[in-house]
C-alpha positions in Angstrom: 0.0 0.0 0.0 2.9 2.4 0.7 4.2 2.0 -2.9 0.7 2.9 -4.3 0.6 5.9 -2.0 4.1 7.0 -3.2 2.9 6.7 -6.8 -0.2 8.9 -6.2 1.8 11.5 -4.3 4.6 11.5 -6.9 2.0 12.0 -9.7 0.4 14.9 -7.8 3.7 16.5 -7.3 4.5 16.3 -11.0 1.1 17.6 -11.9 1.4 20.6 -9.5 4.8 21.4 -10.9 3.5 21.3 -14.5 0.7 23.7 -13.5 3.2 26.0 -11.9 5.5 26.1 -14.9 2.7 26.1 -17.4 4.1 23.2 -19.5 2.8 19.7 -19.8 5.1 16.8 -18.8 5.8 14.5 -21.7 4.3 11.1 -21.1 1.1 12.1 -19.3 0.4 10.4 -16.0 3.5 8.3 -16.1 5.6 11.4 -16.9 4.0 13.2 -13.9 4.9 10.3 -11.6 8.5 10.2 -12.9 8.8 14.0 -12.6 7.5 13.8 -9.1 10.0 11.1 -8.1 13.0 12.6 -9.8 12.0 16.1 -8.7 11.8 14.9 -5.2 15.3 13.6 -5.3 16.6 16.9 -6.9 14.6 19.1 -4.4 15.8 17.2 -1.4 19.4 17.3 -2.6 19.2 21.1 -3.1 16.8 22.2 -0.4 16.8 19.4 2.2 13.7 18.0 3.9 11.9 21.1 4.9 8.1 21.3 5.2 5.5 18.6 5.5 6.2 15.0 4.4 3.5 13.0 2.6 4.0 9.5 1.3 7.8 9.7 1.9 8.1 13.0 0.0 9.0 16.3 1.6 6.4 18.2 -0.3 7.9 21.7 -0.8 11.4 20.6 -2.0 9.8 17.9 -4.1 7.6 20.5 -5.9 10.5 22.9 -6.4 12.7 20.1 -7.7 10.0 18.9 -10.1 9.6 22.5 -11.4 13.4 22.6 -12.0 13.3 19.3 -13.8 10.3 20.1 -16.0 11.9 23.5 -16.9 15.2 21.7 -17.9 13.4 19.0 -19.9 11.3 21.6 -21.7 14.4 23.5 -22.7 16.1 20.3 -24.0 13.0 19.3 -25.9 12.7 22.8 -27.5 16.4 22.6 -28.5 16.0 19.2 -30.1 12.9 20.3 -32.1 14.8 23.2 -33.7 
């Protein structure tokens, strides 16, 4: 049950980050989950474990890390398309 909860929270984090930055994550729901997991790792490496923790994710650093990840991925995808 903990793994399912982590998938749901990771997906929500990726979705919130895509709303903040205004760009969709490639891959839909799976992309949101991946962005949430990787963004959580990036955010906790940069900002630490501040704020509330839900499903094993420190929410604030995870969202900030996911925003950074989505921004970088969108820049790379834009450069590849040109």
